[in-house]
N, C-alpha and C positions, 0 to 999 in steps of 0.2 A: 401437203402442208399440214403441219401439226395443229391440233385443235388449240384455239386461243391465241394463235399468232396472226400478225397482220403483215401483209406484203406491201412494201412502199414502192411507189412509182419512182424509178431512177431520175426522171426529169424533175421530180419535186423534191429531191434530196437537197437539204440546206447545206450551204458551204460553211466552213468553219469561220467564225467571226475573227477579225483581226485582233491580235493581242494588244495589250496596252503599250508595249514597246514599239510595235509597228505603227500604232496610231500616233504616238509621239514623234516618231521619225517622219511620218507623212506631214504632220503639222509643222515641224521645223523646216522641212523642205518647202512647204507652201509659203511660210513666212519669209524664208530667204529669197524665194523667187519674187515675192511682192516687194521686198526691200530693194533688191537689185533693180527692179523696174522703176521704182521711185527715184533711185539715185541716177539712173540713166536719163530720166525726164528732167531732173534738176540740172544735170550736167548739160543737157541740150539747151535749156533755158539760159544758163550762164553763158554758154558758147555763142548762142545766137545774139544775145545782148552785146557781147564783146565784138563779135564779127561784124555786126551791122552798125556799129558806132562810127560812121564814115566821117563825122565832122573833124576827127583828129587823126585821119589816115594820111600818112606820107607815102608817096610812091618813090621807088628807086629812080635816080637820075637816068637819063636816056643812055648814057655810056655804060651803064651797069647791066643792061638787059631788061626785058619786060616781064619775066615770069614771076618775079617777086615784088611785093609791095612792102614798104616800110610804114609801120603803124606807130604814131606818136600819141600816147595818151598821157596827158599831164607832163609832157616834156620828155618822156622816156621813149627811146627808139626801140621798136620791136618789129621783127620781121615776120610777116605772115603770108602764106601763099594765097594768090588771088582766088584759088578754087575754094578756099575755106568759106569766104563770104558767099560765093555763088552757090555752093551746096545748100547753105542755110536758106537763102532766098528761094532757090528752086524748089526745095522740099516743102517749104511753107506754101508757095503759090500753087503747087501741084496737089495740095490737100493731103500730103503724107502725114502719117501718124507721128506723134512726138518721139516714139521709140525709133522709127526709121530715121528721123532727123538726128537723134542721139547716136545711132549706129554710124551714120555717115560722118558726123563730126568727130567721133571717137577714132574712127579709122584714119581721118586726116591728122588728128593730134598725135597718134602713134607714129605716123610717117614723119611728122615734123620733129618728134622727139629724137629720132635718129640723126637729125641734122642740127640739133640744138646747139646754139652758140651761147655759152654761159656768160652771165654778167660778170664784168670785171671792173673794179673801180679805177684801175690804173692802165690796163692794156686791153686790147681787143684781139681775139684769136683770128688769124688771117687764113685759117684752114678752109673756109668756105670760098668756093670759086667766085661767087658773086662779089665778095669783098675784095678778093685779090685783084680783080679787074677794075676796081674803082680808082680814080685819079687822086693823088695826094695834093692838097692845096695849102698854100701859105695864107693865113688869115691876118689882116691888118685892120686896125681901128680906122674907120672912115673919117673920124673927127680930127685926129692928130697924126694919122698915118703910122702910128707905132705898131710894132709886131706883137700880135696876140698869141699865135700858135703856128706851128709848122706842120701839124698833122691833121688838117681839116678834111672832112668828107662832106660832099654835097648831097642834099635831098630837096625834094619839091613837095609842097603841101598839096595833097590831092584835091581838097575842097576848093583851092584857088591856085591853079598851076603857075600863077605869076609870083607867088610867095616862095622864096627860097630860104633854106636854113643850112647852116654848116655846123657839124658836130666834131668833137675830138675825143680821143680815149685817154689822153694824158692831162691831168689837172694843170692848167696854166697858172700856177700859183704866183709866178714872178711877173705876170703881166696884167692880171685882173684881181679884184677883191670883191667880197660880198657887200651888198648894200641892202638896207631895210631888213625886214624879217621874212620868215618863211610863209608861204601861202600855198593853197591847193586850187585845183581846177574843179569845174562842175562834173567832169567826166570820170574822175577817179580820185583816190586819196593820196596820190603822190605829193610829197612835200617839195616845193620848188623855192629857189632863192635867186634873185637877180644878181648878176655880176657886172661890174663896171671896170672900165679901163683905168689902170693905175696912173697913167700919165695925164689924162684929161678929165677923168671922173665921170664920163658919160656911160650910161648903161648900154652894154653891147650884147647881152644875152642872159642866160640863166643856167643854173645847175640843179640837177635832180638830187636833192639831199637825201631823201628817203623814199625809194620806190614802193608803191603799194604791192600787195600780194599778187593780184592779177597781172600786173606788169612784170613782176619777177618770174612768174610762171610762163610767160610768153617768150617766144624766140626773139632775140634782140642782137644788136651789134656791139653791145657793151659800152656805149657812149653815154656819159652822164653830163657832158658839157656842151651846151648849144649856143650858137651865135646867130643873131638876127641878121638877115641879109641886108636890111636897110641901115645897119650900124657898122658893117664891115665891108672891106674890099678884099678880093682874093687873087692869088696868082697860082697857076698850075706849076708844080715843081717838075724839073727834069731829072733824069737819072744821072749816074756817074759819067756816062758818055756824052751827055749834053745834047743828045739827038732825039731821045724818046722821053715821053712823059713818065714820071715816076708813079708806079702803081702800089697799092697797099700790099700786094703780095711780095714786093721787093723791099718794103719798109721794115726795118728791125723794130722789135718791141722793146720798150724801155721799162726799167724798174721804177717804182714810185719815188725812190730816192734820187733818181737821175734828174738832171735839169734839162728840160726840153729845149732851153735856149742853146745848149751845147750842140744841138742838131740843126741850128738855124742855118739855112742855105745862103750862099752869096747871091748877088744880083744876077750873076751869070747862070745860076742854077734854076732860075725861075723864068716863066714865060706867061704873058697875059693870055 
C-alpha cells in the first residue's frame, strides 16, 4: 500500500444516493398508490350504502327465477345480483378491511357490467334471459276497468312480499296523464310524478321523470312507468296460438312514435 493512502472496508462502502429524477418518480408512484387506495375505499362505501338499502328492494317474481333481485330506489327499477348485498354484509361482519370489501364489490360490478341492460325511455332490451321468461300482462284501471297498458311486467316489494307492482317500458300516453308536481323520495334524488287514469281521474301509479345518477349507473330493466297493484287489475296475455302464455322474449319492441293501443289484445288473447 502506498504511503498516505487509506484502504476502505468494502462492507462500509456507501451506495450512490438516488438522483432527483428517481426521487420524483418514487414520490409520484407513492402518491398514485395512496390515491388509488382512497378511491377504492370511497367506492366501497358507496357500494355498501347502495347494496344494503333494503327498504326499496324489489325481488323478481317467482316465475322469473330466484337468482336475481330487482331493486327499486325512488321508483326506478334496477336489477342487482343477490350476491352483491351478501358480499358487502359478509365482508363487514367478518372484520375484513375496507380494501377487501372494495375489491369484492368491484369484482361483482365488473361482472354485472358485462350483463348491463341499458336504460331506454321507450323500449326494454329483451336480450337478458331473465326478462325473456317473464310473462306479459295487460293492465287495467281497477276503478273504471279501462285499459292502461298491454306490456306490463310483475314485481314484488321485498320489504313486504304482499305488495305487488307492475311496470311497463312504453309510455301509456293515451291512457294516463300526469297529476300534481314532481317529488323525490328519501332514498335517492330521482324525480317522480304521479299518473292518473284519463277515464276516471284516479291515481294509478307514477313515472320516473328524471332518474338520479346512482340509479342510472345500476343495472335495470329500462322501465320508467309503474302501476300500483291496489289501483290496477291484470290479465296474463296468451301468444298467437292461444295455448301458451306470452313471454317478453316473444314480445316485439315498439318505437316511441307507435301507439301501444295498436297492440291491444282481444278478450280471447288474455287469461286471468
